[in-house]
N, CA, C and O atoms as a CHARMM CRD file, in Angstrom:
* protein
*
  344
    1    1 MET  N     -2.94500   6.91800   3.32600 PROA 1      0.00000
    2    1 MET  CA    -2.54500   5.81700   4.46300 PROA 1      0.00000
    3    1 MET  C     -3.90500   5.09700   4.88800 PROA 1      0.00000
    4    1 MET  O     -4.86500   5.68400   5.38700 PROA 1      0.00000
    5    2 VAL  N     -3.83800   3.83900   4.63100 PROA 2      0.00000
    6    2 VAL  CA    -4.88500   2.98300   5.06500 PROA 2      0.00000
    7    2 VAL  C     -4.70200   1.86700   5.93700 PROA 2      0.00000
    8    2 VAL  O     -3.82900   1.02200   5.74100 PROA 2      0.00000
    9    3 LEU  N     -5.58000   1.84000   6.98600 PROA 3      0.00000
   10    3 LEU  CA    -5.68300   0.48600   7.65300 PROA 3      0.00000
   11    3 LEU  C     -6.29400  -0.53500   7.36900 PROA 3      0.00000
   12    3 LEU  O     -7.47300  -0.25300   7.15700 PROA 3      0.00000
   13    4 ILE  N     -6.04900  -1.79000   7.23500 PROA 4      0.00000
   14    4 ILE  CA    -6.62200  -2.85000   6.77800 PROA 4      0.00000
   15    4 ILE  C     -6.76100  -3.87100   7.77500 PROA 4      0.00000
   16    4 ILE  O     -5.95200  -3.83100   8.70100 PROA 4      0.00000
   17    5 ASP  N     -7.57800  -4.72900   7.77200 PROA 5      0.00000
   18    5 ASP  CA    -8.00300  -5.78900   8.76200 PROA 5      0.00000
   19    5 ASP  C     -6.76300  -6.61400   8.89000 PROA 5      0.00000
   20    5 ASP  O     -6.38200  -6.91600   7.76000 PROA 5      0.00000
   21    6 SER  N     -5.99500  -7.09000   9.80600 PROA 6      0.00000
   22    6 SER  CA    -4.95100  -7.90100   9.87400 PROA 6      0.00000
   23    6 SER  C     -5.41400  -9.37600   9.51200 PROA 6      0.00000
   24    6 SER  O     -4.60200 -10.12300   8.96700 PROA 6      0.00000
   25    7 ASP  N     -6.55100  -9.76200   9.76900 PROA 7      0.00000
   26    7 ASP  CA    -6.98200 -11.03200   9.48200 PROA 7      0.00000
   27    7 ASP  C     -7.13300 -11.13400   7.70100 PROA 7      0.00000
   28    7 ASP  O     -7.15700 -12.23400   7.14900 PROA 7      0.00000
   29    8 ARG  N     -7.21800  -9.98400   7.01300 PROA 8      0.00000
   30    8 ARG  CA    -7.35500 -10.23800   5.54200 PROA 8      0.00000
   31    8 ARG  C     -6.20900  -9.44700   4.73900 PROA 8      0.00000
   32    8 ARG  O     -6.37200  -8.99900   3.60500 PROA 8      0.00000
   33    9 ASP  N     -4.97200  -9.33600   5.52200 PROA 9      0.00000
   34    9 ASP  CA    -3.94700  -8.53100   4.76100 PROA 9      0.00000
   35    9 ASP  C     -3.23400  -9.45900   3.76900 PROA 9      0.00000
   36    9 ASP  O     -2.38100  -8.95800   3.03800 PROA 9      0.00000
   37   10 MET  N     -3.49900 -10.71600   3.68400 PROA 10     0.00000
   38   10 MET  CA    -3.00800 -11.38600   2.64300 PROA 10     0.00000
   39   10 MET  C     -3.87200 -11.53500   1.39600 PROA 10     0.00000
   40   10 MET  O     -3.47900 -12.23400   0.46200 PROA 10     0.00000
   41   11 ASP  N     -5.00600 -10.91300   1.35900 PROA 11     0.00000
   42   11 ASP  CA    -6.02500 -10.99700   0.38800 PROA 11     0.00000
   43   11 ASP  C     -5.81500  -9.77500  -0.51400 PROA 11     0.00000
   44   11 ASP  O     -5.92300  -8.63100  -0.07300 PROA 11     0.00000
   45   12 LYS  N     -5.51100 -10.05000  -1.79000 PROA 12     0.00000
   46   12 LYS  CA    -5.00500  -8.97600  -2.61200 PROA 12     0.00000
   47   12 LYS  C     -6.53900  -8.07700  -3.00100 PROA 12     0.00000
   48   12 LYS  O     -6.61400  -6.87100  -3.24000 PROA 12     0.00000
   49   13 ALA  N     -7.57200  -8.98300  -2.97700 PROA 13     0.00000
   50   13 ALA  CA    -8.92500  -8.23700  -3.25700 PROA 13     0.00000
   51   13 ALA  C     -9.15900  -6.90100  -2.31000 PROA 13     0.00000
   52   13 ALA  O     -9.70900  -5.90200  -2.77200 PROA 13     0.00000
   53   14 VAL  N     -8.68300  -6.97400  -0.91700 PROA 14     0.00000
   54   14 VAL  CA    -8.95700  -5.96600  -0.12400 PROA 14     0.00000
   55   14 VAL  C     -8.18800  -4.72300  -0.58700 PROA 14     0.00000
   56   14 VAL  O     -8.68100  -3.59800  -0.66100 PROA 14     0.00000
   57   15 TYR  N     -6.98600  -5.03500  -0.87700 PROA 15     0.00000
   58   15 TYR  CA    -6.26600  -3.82500  -1.49300 PROA 15     0.00000
   59   15 TYR  C     -6.88500  -3.17300  -2.69300 PROA 15     0.00000
   60   15 TYR  O     -7.04600  -1.96100  -2.83600 PROA 15     0.00000
   61   16 GLY  N     -7.24200  -4.20700  -3.61900 PROA 16     0.00000
   62   16 GLY  CA    -7.95500  -3.62000  -4.83400 PROA 16     0.00000
   63   16 GLY  C     -9.21400  -2.86000  -4.63300 PROA 16     0.00000
   64   16 GLY  O     -9.48900  -1.91400  -5.37200 PROA 16     0.00000
   65   17 ALA  N    -10.07600  -3.27500  -3.55400 PROA 17     0.00000
   66   17 ALA  CA   -11.34700  -2.63200  -3.39000 PROA 17     0.00000
   67   17 ALA  C    -10.95700  -1.30100  -2.67300 PROA 17     0.00000
   68   17 ALA  O    -11.55400  -0.29300  -3.05200 PROA 17     0.00000
   69   18 ALA  N    -10.04700  -1.18000  -1.70300 PROA 18     0.00000
   70   18 ALA  CA    -9.68900   0.14000  -1.42100 PROA 18     0.00000
   71   18 ALA  C     -9.10600   1.09900  -2.41900 PROA 18     0.00000
   72   18 ALA  O     -9.57000   2.23900  -2.41400 PROA 18     0.00000
   73   19 LEU  N     -8.15900   0.80300  -3.27000 PROA 19     0.00000
   74   19 LEU  CA    -7.67100   1.42000  -4.22800 PROA 19     0.00000
   75   19 LEU  C     -8.89100   1.84200  -5.27300 PROA 19     0.00000
   76   19 LEU  O     -8.78200   2.93400  -5.83100 PROA 19     0.00000
   77   20 SER  N     -9.84000   1.16400  -5.50500 PROA 20     0.00000
   78   20 SER  CA   -10.99800   1.48600  -6.49500 PROA 20     0.00000
   79   20 SER  C    -11.68900   2.69100  -5.70600 PROA 20     0.00000
   80   20 SER  O    -11.88100   3.71000  -6.36900 PROA 20     0.00000
   81   21 LYS  N    -12.05100   2.69400  -4.48000 PROA 21     0.00000
   82   21 LYS  CA   -12.65600   3.75500  -3.88800 PROA 21     0.00000
   83   21 LYS  C    -11.79300   5.10200  -3.67800 PROA 21     0.00000
   84   21 LYS  O    -12.25400   6.23200  -3.84000 PROA 21     0.00000
   85   22 ILE  N    -10.41000   4.79400  -3.27500 PROA 22     0.00000
   86   22 ILE  CA    -9.85100   5.90000  -3.08700 PROA 22     0.00000
   87   22 ILE  C     -9.24600   6.85800  -4.39000 PROA 22     0.00000
   88   22 ILE  O     -9.31000   8.08400  -4.47100 PROA 22     0.00000
   89   23 CYS  N     -8.70200   6.00100  -5.27500 PROA 23     0.00000
   90   23 CYS  CA    -8.08500   6.57500  -6.44600 PROA 23     0.00000
   91   23 CYS  C     -9.03200   6.93100  -7.69500 PROA 23     0.00000
   92   23 CYS  O     -8.62600   7.64300  -8.61400 PROA 23     0.00000
   93   24 ARG  N    -10.30400   6.39200  -7.66200 PROA 24     0.00000
   94   24 ARG  CA   -11.40700   6.84700  -8.63100 PROA 24     0.00000
   95   24 ARG  C    -11.44400   8.23500  -9.07100 PROA 24     0.00000
   96   24 ARG  O    -11.69800   8.50600 -10.24500 PROA 24     0.00000
   97   25 SER  N    -11.19500   9.16600  -8.16200 PROA 25     0.00000
   98   25 SER  CA   -11.38300  10.39700  -8.34800 PROA 25     0.00000
   99   25 SER  C    -10.10700  11.16800  -8.55700 PROA 25     0.00000
  100   25 SER  O    -10.08100  12.39900  -8.57700 PROA 25     0.00000
  101   26 GLU  N     -9.03600  10.39200  -8.71300 PROA 26     0.00000
  102   26 GLU  CA    -7.71400  11.04600  -9.09000 PROA 26     0.00000
  103   26 GLU  C     -7.14900  10.63600 -10.26600 PROA 26     0.00000
  104   26 GLU  O     -6.39000   9.66600 -10.28400 PROA 26     0.00000
  105   27 PRO  N     -7.49100  11.40500 -11.48400 PROA 27     0.00000
  106   27 PRO  CA    -7.13900  10.80700 -12.81700 PROA 27     0.00000
  107   27 PRO  C     -5.74700  11.03000 -13.09500 PROA 27     0.00000
  108   27 PRO  O     -5.27500  10.58800 -14.14300 PROA 27     0.00000
  109   28 ASP  N     -4.98300  11.71200 -12.21700 PROA 28     0.00000
  110   28 ASP  CA    -3.49700  11.92000 -12.75400 PROA 28     0.00000
  111   28 ASP  C     -2.48200  11.30100 -11.65400 PROA 28     0.00000
  112   28 ASP  O     -1.49200  10.71100 -12.08800 PROA 28     0.00000
  113   29 PHE  N     -2.64300  11.38600 -10.45300 PROA 29     0.00000
  114   29 PHE  CA    -1.98200  10.78400  -9.46700 PROA 29     0.00000
  115   29 PHE  C     -2.61600  10.12200  -8.29900 PROA 29     0.00000
  116   29 PHE  O     -3.73900  10.47300  -7.93500 PROA 29     0.00000
  117   30 CYS  N     -1.98900   9.22900  -7.72200 PROA 30     0.00000
  118   30 CYS  CA    -2.61800   8.50700  -6.65200 PROA 30     0.00000
  119   30 CYS  C     -1.58400   7.57600  -5.82400 PROA 30     0.00000
  120   30 CYS  O     -1.14400   6.57800  -6.39500 PROA 30     0.00000
  121   31 ARG  N     -1.23700   7.82300  -4.69200 PROA 31     0.00000
  122   31 ARG  CA    -0.44600   6.85200  -3.85600 PROA 31     0.00000
  123   31 ARG  C     -1.06900   6.61200  -2.55400 PROA 31     0.00000
  124   31 ARG  O     -1.47100   7.44800  -1.74500 PROA 31     0.00000
  125   32 VAL  N     -1.08600   5.21400  -2.47500 PROA 32     0.00000
  126   32 VAL  CA    -1.88500   4.57500  -1.20300 PROA 32     0.00000
  127   32 VAL  C     -0.76200   3.71900  -0.50700 PROA 32     0.00000
  128   32 VAL  O      0.04800   3.03900  -1.13800 PROA 32     0.00000
  129   33 ARG  N     -0.80000   3.82000   0.74700 PROA 33     0.00000
  130   33 ARG  CA     0.03300   2.82800   1.52000 PROA 33     0.00000
  131   33 ARG  C     -0.85100   2.18800   2.55300 PROA 33     0.00000
  132   33 ARG  O     -1.77300   2.79000   3.10200 PROA 33     0.00000
  133   34 PHE  N     -0.56100   1.07500   2.76500 PROA 34     0.00000
  134   34 PHE  CA    -1.42300   0.12500   3.70300 PROA 34     0.00000
  135   34 PHE  C     -0.64500  -0.54900   4.93600 PROA 34     0.00000
  136   34 PHE  O      0.36300  -1.24400   4.80600 PROA 34     0.00000
  137   35 TRP  N     -1.19500  -0.27300   6.00700 PROA 35     0.00000
  138   35 TRP  CA    -0.93900  -0.91400   7.34400 PROA 35     0.00000
  139   35 TRP  C     -1.84600  -1.91400   7.87900 PROA 35     0.00000
  140   35 TRP  O     -2.99500  -1.89400   7.43600 PROA 35     0.00000
  141   36 ASN  N     -1.52900  -2.82000   8.78800 PROA 36     0.00000
  142   36 ASN  CA    -2.58500  -3.60600   9.48000 PROA 36     0.00000
  143   36 ASN  C     -2.39900  -3.51600  10.98500 PROA 36     0.00000
  144   36 ASN  O     -2.96800  -4.29500  11.74900 PROA 36     0.00000
  145   37 ASP  N     -1.67900  -2.65600  11.34500 PROA 37     0.00000
  146   37 ASP  CA    -1.56300  -2.18900  12.73600 PROA 37     0.00000
  147   37 ASP  C     -1.93100  -0.78700  12.98900 PROA 37     0.00000
  148   37 ASP  O     -1.17000   0.05100  12.50500 PROA 37     0.00000
  149   38 LYS  N     -3.01000  -0.34400  13.69100 PROA 38     0.00000
  150   38 LYS  CA    -3.45000   0.88900  13.75800 PROA 38     0.00000
  151   38 LYS  C     -2.30900   2.03800  14.46000 PROA 38     0.00000
  152   38 LYS  O     -2.31900   3.24900  14.23700 PROA 38     0.00000
  153   39 ARG  N     -1.36300   1.31700  15.33900 PROA 39     0.00000
  154   39 ARG  CA    -0.30700   2.30600  16.05100 PROA 39     0.00000
  155   39 ARG  C      0.72200   2.51200  15.07000 PROA 39     0.00000
  156   39 ARG  O      1.62800   3.31100  15.30700 PROA 39     0.00000
  157   40 LEU  N      0.67300   1.87900  14.00700 PROA 40     0.00000
  158   40 LEU  CA     1.86400   2.11000  12.75700 PROA 40     0.00000
  159   40 LEU  C      1.42500   2.87600  11.68700 PROA 40     0.00000
  160   40 LEU  O      2.20400   3.12400  10.76700 PROA 40     0.00000
  161   41 VAL  N      0.12300   3.34100  11.68000 PROA 41     0.00000
  162   41 VAL  CA    -0.14200   4.24100  10.42600 PROA 41     0.00000
  163   41 VAL  C      0.25500   5.55600  10.90000 PROA 41     0.00000
  164   41 VAL  O     -0.15400   6.09400  11.92900 PROA 41     0.00000
  165   42 PRO  N      1.14600   6.06100  10.00400 PROA 42     0.00000
  166   42 PRO  CA     1.61400   7.55500  10.21900 PROA 42     0.00000
  167   42 PRO  C      0.52000   8.56200  10.07000 PROA 42     0.00000
  168   42 PRO  O     -0.54000   8.34600   9.48300 PROA 42     0.00000
  169   43 GLU  N      0.87600   9.71800  10.67100 PROA 43     0.00000
  170   43 GLU  CA    -0.04000  10.85900  10.58000 PROA 43     0.00000
  171   43 GLU  C      0.40300  11.75700   9.63800 PROA 43     0.00000
  172   43 GLU  O     -0.33100  12.70500   9.35800 PROA 43     0.00000
  173   44 SER  N      1.54300  11.62400   9.06100 PROA 44     0.00000
  174   44 SER  CA     2.32500  12.44200   8.07400 PROA 44     0.00000
  175   44 SER  C      2.83200  11.72800   7.01500 PROA 44     0.00000
  176   44 SER  O      2.82800  10.49700   7.02900 PROA 44     0.00000
  177   45 ILE  N      3.30200  12.42000   6.02600 PROA 45     0.00000
  178   45 ILE  CA     3.92700  11.69900   4.80800 PROA 45     0.00000
  179   45 ILE  C      5.28200  11.15800   5.00900 PROA 45     0.00000
  180   45 ILE  O      5.72500  10.42100   4.12800 PROA 45     0.00000
  181   46 SER  N      5.97400  11.40800   6.00400 PROA 46     0.00000
  182   46 SER  CA     7.14300  10.89000   6.53700 PROA 46     0.00000
  183   46 SER  C      6.64800   9.79700   7.58000 PROA 46     0.00000
  184   46 SER  O      5.59100   9.91300   8.20000 PROA 46     0.00000
  185   47 PHE  N      7.59000   8.63900   7.72000 PROA 47     0.00000
  186   47 PHE  CA     7.41700   7.81400   8.84500 PROA 47     0.00000
  187   47 PHE  C      8.59800   7.20100   9.30200 PROA 47     0.00000
  188   47 PHE  O      9.65500   7.19200   8.67100 PROA 47     0.00000
  189   48 THR  N      8.35500   6.54000  10.72400 PROA 48     0.00000
  190   48 THR  CA     9.73900   5.99400  11.20100 PROA 48     0.00000
  191   48 THR  C     10.02600   4.75500  10.56700 PROA 48     0.00000
  192   48 THR  O      9.32700   4.31200   9.65600 PROA 48     0.00000
  193   49 GLU  N     11.11200   4.13500  11.05500 PROA 49     0.00000
  194   49 GLU  CA    11.57900   2.85900  10.62200 PROA 49     0.00000
  195   49 GLU  C     10.51900   1.86200  11.00200 PROA 49     0.00000
  196   49 GLU  O     10.09400   1.06700  10.16400 PROA 49     0.00000
  197   50 ALA  N     10.10000   1.88100  12.18300 PROA 50     0.00000
  198   50 ALA  CA     9.19400   0.77200  12.59000 PROA 50     0.00000
  199   50 ALA  C      7.87200   0.89200  11.68800 PROA 50     0.00000
  200   50 ALA  O      7.31000  -0.13500  11.30600 PROA 50     0.00000
  201   51 GLN  N      7.44800   2.00500  11.39600 PROA 51     0.00000
  202   51 GLN  CA     6.23800   2.09800  10.52900 PROA 51     0.00000
  203   51 GLN  C      6.55000   1.63700   9.08200 PROA 51     0.00000
  204   51 GLN  O      5.77100   0.93900   8.43300 PROA 51     0.00000
  205   52 PHE  N      7.53600   2.00100   8.70600 PROA 52     0.00000
  206   52 PHE  CA     8.03200   1.24400   7.31000 PROA 52     0.00000
  207   52 PHE  C      8.08900  -0.14000   7.51000 PROA 52     0.00000
  208   52 PHE  O      7.53000  -0.86000   6.68300 PROA 52     0.00000
  209   53 LYS  N      8.69700  -0.65900   8.51300 PROA 53     0.00000
  210   53 LYS  CA     8.62600  -2.20900   8.55100 PROA 53     0.00000
  211   53 LYS  C      7.26700  -2.93700   8.70700 PROA 53     0.00000
  212   53 LYS  O      7.07000  -4.13400   8.49600 PROA 53     0.00000
  213   54 GLY  N      6.44800  -2.10200   9.07500 PROA 54     0.00000
  214   54 GLY  CA     5.02800  -2.35300   9.17800 PROA 54     0.00000
  215   54 GLY  C      3.97400  -2.21200   7.95800 PROA 54     0.00000
  216   54 GLY  O      2.79200  -2.55200   7.91900 PROA 54     0.00000
  217   55 LEU  N      4.74100  -1.63300   7.02700 PROA 55     0.00000
  218   55 LEU  CA     4.03300  -1.42000   5.78100 PROA 55     0.00000
  219   55 LEU  C      3.63600  -2.88200   5.18200 PROA 55     0.00000
  220   55 LEU  O      4.37900  -3.85900   5.27600 PROA 55     0.00000
  221   56 ARG  N      2.59000  -2.89200   4.66700 PROA 56     0.00000
  222   56 ARG  CA     2.15700  -4.10200   4.02300 PROA 56     0.00000
  223   56 ARG  C      1.91300  -4.06800   2.50300 PROA 56     0.00000
  224   56 ARG  O      1.97000  -5.08200   1.80800 PROA 56     0.00000
  225   57 ALA  N      1.64200  -2.85600   2.03600 PROA 57     0.00000
  226   57 ALA  CA     1.63300  -2.65400   0.50800 PROA 57     0.00000
  227   57 ALA  C      1.64700  -1.20200   0.25200 PROA 57     0.00000
  228   57 ALA  O      1.46400  -0.35500   1.12600 PROA 57     0.00000
  229   58 GLU  N      1.86900  -0.96300  -0.96900 PROA 58     0.00000
  230   58 GLU  CA     1.87900   0.26700  -1.48100 PROA 58     0.00000
  231   58 GLU  C      1.63300   0.50900  -2.97100 PROA 58     0.00000
  232   58 GLU  O      2.36300  -0.10800  -3.74700 PROA 58     0.00000
  233   59 TYR  N      0.75500   1.27800  -3.44600 PROA 59     0.00000
  234   59 TYR  CA     0.38100   1.61700  -4.81600 PROA 59     0.00000
  235   59 TYR  C      0.71000   2.97900  -5.09300 PROA 59     0.00000
  236   59 TYR  O      0.53900   3.88700  -4.28000 PROA 59     0.00000
  237   60 VAL  N      1.23000   3.13900  -6.35900 PROA 60     0.00000
  238   60 VAL  CA     1.52500   4.42000  -6.84400 PROA 60     0.00000
  239   60 VAL  C      1.03600   4.39400  -8.34400 PROA 60     0.00000
  240   60 VAL  O      1.22500   3.48700  -9.15500 PROA 60     0.00000
  241   61 PHE  N      0.38500   5.54700  -8.53300 PROA 61     0.00000
  242   61 PHE  CA    -0.05300   5.78800  -9.99000 PROA 61     0.00000
  243   61 PHE  C      0.19300   7.27900 -10.34300 PROA 61     0.00000
  244   61 PHE  O     -0.27500   8.18800  -9.65700 PROA 61     0.00000
  245   62 ASN  N      0.97500   7.49000 -11.47900 PROA 62     0.00000
  246   62 ASN  CA     1.42600   8.82900 -11.99800 PROA 62     0.00000
  247   62 ASN  C      1.22800   8.72200 -13.43300 PROA 62     0.00000
  248   62 ASN  O      1.95800   8.04400 -14.15600 PROA 62     0.00000
  249   63 ARG  N      0.33200   9.33000 -13.79700 PROA 63     0.00000
  250   63 ARG  CA    -0.05100   9.37700 -15.31700 PROA 63     0.00000
  251   63 ARG  C      1.08600  10.14700 -16.25300 PROA 63     0.00000
  252   63 ARG  O      1.43400   9.77200 -17.37300 PROA 63     0.00000
  253   64 ALA  N      1.55100  11.23000 -15.58600 PROA 64     0.00000
  254   64 ALA  CA     2.66800  11.88500 -16.33900 PROA 64     0.00000
  255   64 ALA  C      3.90900  11.06500 -16.33100 PROA 64     0.00000
  256   64 ALA  O      4.73600  11.29900 -17.21200 PROA 64     0.00000
  257   65 GLY  N      4.11900  10.26400 -15.57800 PROA 65     0.00000
  258   65 GLY  CA     5.28300   9.30900 -15.36400 PROA 65     0.00000
  259   65 GLY  C      5.12300   8.08300 -16.08000 PROA 65     0.00000
  260   65 GLY  O      6.10600   7.36700 -16.27100 PROA 65     0.00000
  261   66 SER  N      3.74000   7.69300 -16.59000 PROA 66     0.00000
  262   66 SER  CA     3.45900   6.53800 -17.02700 PROA 66     0.00000
  263   66 SER  C      3.82900   5.40700 -15.96800 PROA 66     0.00000
  264   66 SER  O      4.35000   4.36700 -16.37100 PROA 66     0.00000
  265   67 VAL  N      3.57400   5.59600 -14.67500 PROA 67     0.00000
  266   67 VAL  CA     3.75800   4.58600 -13.61800 PROA 67     0.00000
  267   67 VAL  C      2.50200   4.27000 -13.07800 PROA 67     0.00000
  268   67 VAL  O      1.67100   5.11500 -12.74300 PROA 67     0.00000
  269   68 GLN  N      2.33800   2.83100 -12.97800 PROA 68     0.00000
  270   68 GLN  CA     1.14600   2.30600 -12.28100 PROA 68     0.00000
  271   68 GLN  C      1.70100   0.94700 -11.68600 PROA 68     0.00000
  272   68 GLN  O      1.84900  -0.04600 -12.39700 PROA 68     0.00000
  273   69 GLU  N      2.01500   0.97000 -10.26500 PROA 69     0.00000
  274   69 GLU  CA     2.68000  -0.08300  -9.63100 PROA 69     0.00000
  275   69 GLU  C      1.95600  -0.26000  -8.26400 PROA 69     0.00000
  276   69 GLU  O      1.69800   0.61600  -7.43900 PROA 69     0.00000
  277   70 MET  N      1.69000  -1.57400  -8.21300 PROA 70     0.00000
  278   70 MET  CA     1.23900  -2.21700  -6.80800 PROA 70     0.00000
  279   70 MET  C      2.47500  -3.26200  -6.21300 PROA 70     0.00000
  280   70 MET  O      2.88000  -4.26800  -6.79500 PROA 70     0.00000
  281   71 ARG  N      2.88900  -2.80800  -5.07200 PROA 71     0.00000
  282   71 ARG  CA     4.08700  -3.77200  -4.48300 PROA 71     0.00000
  283   71 ARG  C      3.38600  -3.84400  -3.17600 PROA 71     0.00000
  284   71 ARG  O      2.67900  -2.99500  -2.63400 PROA 71     0.00000
  285   72 TYR  N      3.80500  -5.29900  -2.69300 PROA 72     0.00000
  286   72 TYR  CA     3.36400  -5.85900  -1.27400 PROA 72     0.00000
  287   72 TYR  C      4.76000  -6.11500  -0.57600 PROA 72     0.00000
  288   72 TYR  O      5.79800  -6.41200  -1.16600 PROA 72     0.00000
  289   73 ALA  N      4.61400  -5.96500   0.64800 PROA 73     0.00000
  290   73 ALA  CA     5.48600  -6.73800   1.61300 PROA 73     0.00000
  291   73 ALA  C      5.90000  -8.12100   1.22800 PROA 73     0.00000
  292   73 ALA  O      4.94500  -8.86900   1.02000 PROA 73     0.00000
  293   74 CYS  N      7.03000  -8.62100   1.08800 PROA 74     0.00000
  294   74 CYS  CA     7.37900  -9.95700   0.80100 PROA 74     0.00000
  295   74 CYS  C      6.53100 -11.09800   1.64900 PROA 74     0.00000
  296   74 CYS  O      6.27600 -12.24100   1.27000 PROA 74     0.00000
  297   75 THR  N      6.19400 -10.52400   2.79400 PROA 75     0.00000
  298   75 THR  CA     5.51100 -11.49100   3.46300 PROA 75     0.00000
  299   75 THR  C      3.89600 -11.40900   3.32400 PROA 75     0.00000
  300   75 THR  O      3.13300 -11.95800   4.12000 PROA 75     0.00000
  301   76 VAL  N      3.55000 -10.77400   2.38700 PROA 76     0.00000
  302   76 VAL  CA     2.11700 -10.81900   1.91300 PROA 76     0.00000
  303   76 VAL  C      2.12000 -11.50700   0.46400 PROA 76     0.00000
  304   76 VAL  O      1.13300 -12.16800   0.14200 PROA 76     0.00000
  305   77 VAL  N      3.32000 -11.35700  -0.51800 PROA 77     0.00000
  306   77 VAL  CA     3.37200 -11.75500  -1.78300 PROA 77     0.00000
  307   77 VAL  C      4.79700 -12.03400  -1.80700 PROA 77     0.00000
  308   77 VAL  O      5.63300 -11.19900  -1.46200 PROA 77     0.00000
  309   78 SER  N      5.11900 -13.37600  -2.27100 PROA 78     0.00000
  310   78 SER  CA     6.67800 -13.85500  -2.16400 PROA 78     0.00000
  311   78 SER  C      7.14500 -13.63900  -3.54700 PROA 78     0.00000
  312   78 SER  O      8.31400 -13.97900  -3.73400 PROA 78     0.00000
  313   79 ASP  N      6.52200 -13.16400  -4.54400 PROA 79     0.00000
  314   79 ASP  CA     7.00100 -13.01100  -5.89800 PROA 79     0.00000
  315   79 ASP  C      7.99200 -11.86600  -5.87700 PROA 79     0.00000
  316   79 ASP  O      7.56500 -10.76400  -5.53300 PROA 79     0.00000
  317   80 LYS  N      9.28100 -12.00100  -6.21000 PROA 80     0.00000
  318   80 LYS  CA    10.19400 -10.91400  -5.92900 PROA 80     0.00000
  319   80 LYS  C      9.92300  -9.57700  -7.08000 PROA 80     0.00000
  320   80 LYS  O     10.43000  -8.45600  -7.02900 PROA 80     0.00000
  321   81 ASN  N      9.16200 -10.00400  -7.88700 PROA 81     0.00000
  322   81 ASN  CA     8.82600  -8.79000  -9.02300 PROA 81     0.00000
  323   81 ASN  C      7.67000  -7.95200  -8.47300 PROA 81     0.00000
  324   81 ASN  O      7.43400  -6.88300  -9.03600 PROA 81     0.00000
  325   82 GLN  N      6.87400  -8.35800  -7.35600 PROA 82     0.00000
  326   82 GLN  CA     5.78300  -7.69800  -6.76100 PROA 82     0.00000
  327   82 GLN  C      5.90600  -7.25800  -5.39100 PROA 82     0.00000
  328   82 GLN  O      5.01900  -6.60000  -4.84800 PROA 82     0.00000
  329   83 CYS  N      7.15500  -7.65600  -4.72000 PROA 83     0.00000
  330   83 CYS  CA     7.25500  -7.37100  -3.35400 PROA 83     0.00000
  331   83 CYS  C      8.41800  -6.33600  -2.98500 PROA 83     0.00000
  332   83 CYS  O      9.18900  -5.86500  -3.82100 PROA 83     0.00000
  333   84 PHE  N      8.43400  -6.08400  -1.78100 PROA 84     0.00000
  334   84 PHE  CA     9.46700  -5.41400  -0.98600 PROA 84     0.00000
  335   84 PHE  C      9.96200  -5.97200   0.31400 PROA 84     0.00000
  336   84 PHE  O      9.15300  -6.39300   1.14000 PROA 84     0.00000
  337   85 SER  N     11.33600  -5.99700   0.54700 PROA 85     0.00000
  338   85 SER  CA    11.44200  -6.40400   1.97900 PROA 85     0.00000
  339   85 SER  C     11.88100  -5.22400   2.69600 PROA 85     0.00000
  340   85 SER  O     12.31900  -4.20500   2.16400 PROA 85     0.00000
  341   86 HSD  N     11.71800  -5.44900   4.08900 PROA 86     0.00000
  342   86 HSD  CA    12.05000  -4.37100   4.95000 PROA 86     0.00000
  343   86 HSD  C     13.49400  -4.47100   5.38600 PROA 86     0.00000
  344   86 HSD  O     13.97100  -3.62200   6.13900 PROA 86     0.00000
């Protein structure tokens, strides 16, 4: 769970920089979710509908499943192949 600056949440480089620091020591699995509002960042793995609606991006890497995917809220990236809508 990562809080990013709301003034920079449209900048993909911000997400990439966070991922390189967080996931570099995780060779097999890494999942990172991003929010830009501190009050919406969950404290557990499950979260409320409001927290889901505030989700700005999500990254999943699973070596065993051959999965590496970065998806953004459609308000961040409008490409339907890279975004999710709430």
